[in-house]
C-alpha positions as CSV (number, residue, x, y, z in Angstrom):
1,M,-99.2,-22.5,23.9
2,T,-96.7,-21.0,21.9
3,L,-94.9,-22.5,18.6
4,R,-91.5,-22.6,20.2
5,T,-93.0,-24.3,23.2
6,T,-95.2,-26.7,21.4
7,F,-92.2,-28.0,19.3
8,R,-90.2,-28.5,22.4
9,Y,-92.9,-30.4,24.3
10,F,-93.2,-32.8,21.1
11,L,-89.6,-33.1,20.9
12,A,-88.9,-34.1,24.4
13,A,-91.7,-36.6,24.1
14,S,-90.1,-38.5,21.4
15,A,-86.8,-38.4,22.4
16,A,-86.7,-41.6,23.3
17,F,-88.6,-43.0,20.0
18,L,-85.8,-41.3,18.3
19,L,-83.3,-43.1,19.6
20,S,-85.1,-46.7,19.8
21,S,-86.6,-46.8,16.4
22,S,-84.0,-45.3,14.0
23,V,-83.3,-48.1,11.4
24,V,-80.5,-48.6,9.0
25,S,-82.0,-51.1,6.5
26,A,-79.3,-53.8,5.2
27,Q,-78.7,-53.4,1.6
28,T,-80.2,-56.6,0.0
29,Q,-78.8,-58.8,-2.5
30,E,-82.4,-60.2,-3.7
31,K,-82.9,-60.3,-7.3
32,P,-84.6,-57.0,-8.1
33,L,-88.5,-56.6,-8.4
34,V,-89.5,-56.0,-12.3
35,L,-92.0,-53.4,-13.1
36,E,-94.6,-53.9,-16.0
37,P,-95.7,-50.9,-17.7
38,V,-99.4,-50.1,-17.8
39,R,-99.8,-46.7,-19.8
40,E,-98.4,-43.3,-19.7
41,L,-100.4,-40.5,-18.2
42,H,-101.6,-38.7,-21.2
43,T,-104.5,-36.0,-20.3
44,K,-107.4,-34.8,-22.3
45,E,-106.6,-31.2,-21.6
46,V,-103.5,-29.5,-21.4
47,V,-102.0,-29.2,-17.7
48,F,-101.5,-25.4,-17.8
49,P,-101.5,-22.7,-20.5
50,G,-98.9,-23.7,-23.1
51,G,-98.2,-27.1,-21.6
52,P,-98.4,-30.4,-22.8
53,R,-101.4,-32.9,-22.6
54,F,-99.8,-35.3,-19.8
55,L,-98.3,-35.4,-16.5
56,S,-94.7,-35.5,-16.3
57,A,-93.7,-35.2,-12.7
58,A,-96.3,-37.7,-11.0
59,S,-95.6,-37.8,-7.4
60,G,-98.9,-39.2,-5.3
61,M,-101.0,-41.6,-6.4
62,V,-104.3,-43.4,-4.7
63,V,-106.2,-46.4,-6.2
64,R,-109.7,-47.0,-5.1
65,G,-111.8,-49.5,-6.9
66,R,-111.5,-48.9,-10.8
67,D,-110.4,-45.1,-10.2
68,F,-106.9,-44.0,-10.0
69,Y,-105.8,-40.4,-8.6
70,V,-102.5,-38.6,-9.0
71,V,-101.2,-35.6,-8.3
72,A,-98.0,-34.0,-9.8
73,D,-95.3,-31.8,-8.1
74,D,-95.3,-29.5,-11.2
75,T,-98.9,-28.6,-11.5
76,Q,-101.9,-27.7,-9.3
77,L,-104.2,-30.3,-10.4
78,L,-105.5,-33.7,-9.5
79,G,-105.6,-36.3,-12.4
80,Y,-108.2,-38.9,-12.2
81,F,-108.9,-42.1,-14.7
82,Q,-110.0,-45.5,-15.1
83,S,-108.0,-48.2,-17.2
84,H,-106.5,-46.9,-20.4
85,R,-108.6,-43.8,-20.6
86,R,-107.3,-40.1,-20.8
87,L,-106.8,-38.5,-17.6
88,R,-109.5,-36.0,-16.5
89,Q,-108.4,-33.3,-14.3
90,I,-109.6,-30.7,-11.9
91,T,-107.6,-27.5,-10.2
92,I,-107.1,-28.1,-6.4
93,L,-105.6,-24.9,-5.7
94,N,-107.3,-21.1,-6.2
95,R,-104.1,-19.8,-7.5
96,P,-103.1,-17.9,-11.2
97,P,-102.1,-20.7,-13.9
98,L,-98.6,-21.6,-13.6
99,P,-96.2,-20.5,-16.6
100,A,-95.1,-22.9,-19.2
101,D,-91.3,-22.0,-18.9
102,P,-90.2,-24.7,-16.2
103,K,-87.5,-22.7,-14.3
104,L,-90.5,-20.0,-13.8
105,R,-92.9,-22.9,-12.7
106,G,-90.5,-24.3,-10.6
107,K,-90.2,-21.5,-8.4
108,I,-93.5,-20.7,-7.8
109,K,-95.3,-24.4,-8.0
110,P,-97.1,-25.5,-4.9
111,D,-95.2,-28.9,-5.2
112,F,-97.9,-31.6,-4.5
113,E,-95.8,-34.6,-3.5
114,A,-98.4,-36.6,-1.2
115,L,-101.8,-37.9,-1.6
116,T,-104.0,-40.4,0.2
117,L,-107.4,-41.5,0.8
118,L,-109.5,-40.7,4.0
119,D,-112.6,-43.5,4.1
120,I,-113.5,-41.9,7.4
121,G,-117.0,-41.3,8.0
122,T,-119.9,-41.0,5.6
123,R,-118.0,-39.8,2.5
124,P,-114.3,-40.4,1.3
125,Q,-112.1,-37.8,0.6
126,L,-108.6,-37.4,-0.8
127,L,-106.1,-35.4,1.0
128,A,-103.2,-33.8,-0.9
129,L,-100.3,-32.3,0.7
130,C,-97.5,-29.8,-0.4
131,S,-94.0,-30.6,0.3
132,G,-93.4,-27.8,2.7
133,S,-89.9,-27.3,0.9
134,G,-90.7,-23.3,0.3
135,E,-92.8,-20.5,1.1
136,L,-95.5,-21.4,-1.3
137,R,-95.7,-25.1,-0.1
138,N,-97.3,-25.0,3.0
139,S,-101.2,-26.0,1.9
140,G,-103.1,-29.1,2.3
141,V,-106.0,-30.0,0.2
142,L,-109.2,-32.1,1.0
143,I,-111.0,-33.3,-2.1
144,P,-114.2,-35.2,-1.4
145,L,-115.0,-37.9,-3.7
146,R,-118.5,-38.6,-5.3
147,R,-120.5,-41.7,-5.7
148,D,-119.3,-42.3,-8.9
149,G,-115.7,-41.7,-8.0
150,R,-115.5,-38.2,-9.5
151,P,-113.8,-35.6,-7.3
152,G,-115.9,-32.9,-5.7
153,E,-115.0,-29.2,-4.6
154,P,-111.4,-29.0,-3.0
155,L,-111.0,-27.5,0.1
156,E,-107.6,-25.8,0.8
157,F,-106.0,-25.2,4.4
158,D,-103.0,-24.5,6.0
159,I,-100.4,-26.6,7.3
160,S,-97.6,-24.3,8.0
161,P,-97.7,-24.3,11.7
162,V,-96.8,-28.0,11.6
163,Y,-94.1,-27.5,8.8
164,D,-92.9,-24.5,10.9
165,A,-92.2,-26.6,13.9
166,L,-90.8,-29.6,11.9
167,R,-88.3,-27.3,9.9
168,Q,-86.7,-26.3,13.5
169,Q,-85.6,-30.0,13.3
170,F,-85.0,-30.5,9.4
171,V,-83.6,-27.8,8.0
172,D,-84.6,-29.1,4.6
173,L,-88.2,-30.1,5.0
174,N,-89.3,-32.2,2.1
175,I,-92.7,-33.9,3.0
176,E,-93.1,-36.8,-0.1
177,G,-95.8,-39.3,1.7
178,V,-98.9,-39.6,3.5
179,S,-100.9,-42.2,4.9
180,V,-103.4,-42.8,7.8
181,V,-101.8,-45.4,10.1
182,G,-104.3,-46.3,13.2
183,E,-105.1,-42.9,15.0
184,H,-102.2,-41.2,13.3
185,L,-101.6,-39.4,10.0
186,R,-97.9,-40.6,9.0
187,L,-95.9,-38.2,7.1
188,L,-92.4,-39.1,5.1
189,Q,-89.7,-36.6,5.1
190,R,-87.4,-37.0,2.3
191,G,-83.8,-36.8,3.0
192,N,-81.9,-35.8,0.2
193,S,-79.6,-33.0,1.8
194,S,-76.8,-33.1,3.7
195,Q,-78.5,-31.2,6.4
196,S,-81.9,-33.2,6.6
197,G,-82.3,-36.9,6.9
198,N,-85.3,-39.4,6.1
199,A,-87.8,-39.5,8.8
200,V,-91.1,-41.1,9.8
201,I,-93.5,-38.4,11.5
202,D,-96.6,-39.1,12.9
203,L,-99.3,-36.7,13.4
204,K,-102.6,-36.9,15.6
205,L,-105.4,-37.9,13.1
206,A,-108.2,-36.5,14.8
207,P,-107.3,-33.1,15.8
208,F,-105.7,-32.9,12.4
209,L,-108.9,-33.7,10.8
210,L,-111.1,-31.2,12.9
211,A,-108.8,-28.1,11.8
212,A,-108.6,-29.5,8.0
213,T,-112.3,-29.9,7.4
214,R,-113.2,-26.6,8.8
215,G,-110.3,-25.1,6.6
216,R,-108.5,-23.9,9.6
217,P,-104.5,-24.1,9.8
218,V,-103.2,-27.1,11.5
219,G,-101.6,-26.8,14.7
220,A,-97.7,-28.1,15.6
221,E,-99.6,-29.7,18.7
222,T,-100.7,-32.6,16.2
223,I,-97.1,-33.6,15.9
224,A,-97.1,-37.0,17.7
225,K,-93.5,-38.4,17.1
226,V,-90.5,-38.2,14.9
227,C,-88.3,-40.9,13.9
228,E,-85.2,-40.6,11.7
229,V,-84.7,-43.4,9.1
230,D,-81.4,-44.1,7.5
231,L,-82.0,-46.5,4.6
232,G,-78.7,-46.9,3.4
233,T,-76.7,-46.0,0.4
234,V,-75.7,-47.1,-3.1
235,T,-72.9,-46.7,-5.2
236,G,-73.2,-43.6,-7.7
237,S,-70.8,-42.6,-10.2
238,H,-69.2,-40.2,-7.6
239,G,-69.5,-42.3,-4.5
240,P,-72.3,-43.4,-2.3
241,V,-75.7,-42.1,-2.7
242,R,-78.3,-42.1,-0.1
243,W,-81.7,-44.3,-0.5
244,T,-84.3,-41.4,0.3
245,F,-88.3,-41.8,0.6
246,T,-90.6,-40.7,-2.1
247,D,-93.8,-41.9,-1.1
248,L,-96.3,-44.2,1.1
249,C,-99.5,-46.1,0.8
250,P,-101.4,-48.3,3.7
251,L,-101.6,-52.1,3.5
252,T,-104.7,-53.7,5.5
253,D,-102.8,-54.7,8.6
254,G,-101.4,-51.3,9.7
255,R,-97.9,-51.6,7.9
256,S,-97.4,-49.5,4.7
257,L,-95.5,-49.6,1.6
258,F,-92.9,-46.8,0.7
259,T,-91.2,-46.1,-2.5
260,A,-87.5,-44.9,-2.2
261,A,-85.0,-43.3,-4.7
262,A,-81.5,-42.9,-5.0
263,E,-80.6,-39.3,-6.7
264,D,-77.1,-38.2,-6.9
265,T,-78.3,-34.8,-5.4
266,D,-77.6,-32.9,-2.3
267,N,-80.2,-30.3,-3.4
268,P,-83.8,-31.1,-1.8
269,Y,-84.9,-28.4,-4.9
270,E,-83.0,-29.5,-7.6
271,D,-83.1,-33.1,-9.5
272,G,-80.0,-35.4,-9.8
273,E,-79.0,-38.4,-11.6
274,I,-80.9,-41.5,-10.7
275,I,-79.1,-44.5,-9.9
276,G,-82.3,-46.3,-9.1
277,S,-85.5,-47.0,-6.9
278,A,-87.1,-49.6,-4.5
279,V,-89.9,-50.5,-2.6
280,G,-90.1,-51.3,1.2
281,V,-92.3,-52.2,3.9
282,L,-92.9,-49.8,7.1
283,E,-94.2,-51.4,10.3
284,A,-96.7,-50.0,12.4
285,D,-94.1,-48.5,14.8
286,G,-92.1,-46.7,11.7
287,T,-89.5,-49.4,11.5
288,V,-88.5,-50.8,8.0
289,S,-88.9,-54.5,7.9
290,H,-88.5,-55.2,4.2
291,F,-86.5,-53.0,1.3
292,Q,-86.0,-54.5,-2.4
293,K,-84.7,-52.6,-5.4
294,V,-86.5,-52.4,-8.9
295,E,-84.9,-53.8,-12.1
296,Q,-85.8,-50.7,-14.2
297,V,-83.5,-47.7,-13.5
298,V,-86.5,-44.9,-12.8
299,K,-87.5,-42.3,-10.1
300,L,-90.4,-43.8,-8.4
301,E,-92.7,-41.0,-6.9
302,G,-96.2,-42.7,-6.4
303,I,-97.3,-45.9,-4.9
304,A,-100.7,-47.6,-4.5
305,V,-102.0,-51.2,-3.6
306,A,-105.3,-52.6,-5.2
307,G,-105.5,-56.2,-3.8
308,D,-102.2,-58.3,-4.8
309,L,-101.3,-55.8,-7.4
310,V,-99.0,-52.6,-6.5
311,Y,-99.1,-49.6,-8.9
312,V,-96.3,-47.2,-9.0
313,V,-96.0,-44.0,-11.2
314,T,-92.8,-42.4,-12.2
315,D,-91.3,-38.6,-12.3
316,S,-89.4,-38.4,-15.4
317,D,-87.5,-35.3,-14.3
318,N,-88.2,-34.1,-18.0
319,P,-91.3,-31.7,-18.6
320,Q,-91.1,-33.1,-22.0
321,E,-91.9,-36.7,-21.3
322,P,-94.8,-38.3,-19.8
323,A,-95.2,-40.0,-16.4
324,T,-95.3,-43.8,-16.7
325,L,-97.6,-46.1,-14.7
326,F,-96.1,-49.6,-13.8
327,S,-97.6,-52.5,-12.0
328,L,-95.7,-55.5,-10.2
329,K,-97.3,-58.4,-7.8
330,L,-97.1,-57.5,-4.4
331,P,-94.1,-59.9,-3.2
332,Q,-95.1,-62.7,-0.9
333,K,-92.8,-61.7,1.4
334,F,-94.2,-58.3,1.8
335,Q,-97.6,-59.7,2.6
336,R,-96.9,-61.2,5.9
337,S,-95.8,-58.9,9.1
338,K,-93.1,-59.7,11.3
């Protein structure tokens, strides 16, 4: 089956889903959620030659027991830590080191934006995905976890067949979140572009893992559903600013938590003024059931749940400032499925 034929097939199969499940979330008037600062993400070593000893652009996070794992969109590293200890790190892509200059680094960075735990089979592993927003951003990486929580040898694989198919619908593809939902691997498309909106994308988990664990390209035939989602807008200094997805993590009942940001830009590659961030709930069918702003004006880029606590990390959009880890108690209403 050719790529074009495959894309036509999945698009036709999901047409009804696109029409019936597209959602516009109501703007909440509830009291904003208050984030409690936990720590800044300082590292034991420099994150690239000539760079700082901290992660500044944290973009995806997993919490497993006492262990925290973080990727940043301007590095090729996985950072991991416990409590208030400095982050240790491993390189997860076999590429030349990134330059210290932010502009040069931005052109060739892999742009890791999504991280999730695959607790499937006998050995848990992390899945990190690049955003697909450029030619060098089409990789996925599987990272096995040892019994003591330390990451093992990474395995890179190619996800460009999936991304190439999705680019036929989303001109500015920008994958920002990933999570396992039942028999699917759910991706979030961030729609901070006039040509591409937010979307929930479900891939068939079994064939995805079969290809990835063998280091083979993941085929476009793994695409199962695509649902465009309108999160609404918030007022910025120059008019309405869209809320856009920035990360995703699983709850225990088939639902997921997501973060969203309102960033005053129409460019998926360049940062804009941050108007605010929010946390919401995605039901198993991909619809939004809850959406609530946070009090602080920060750009939330990663989210994870540990018991009744929610952890979020920021991207400061400033390479001279470390990212911050925050926590909040999972709102009671978020704990109840509709």
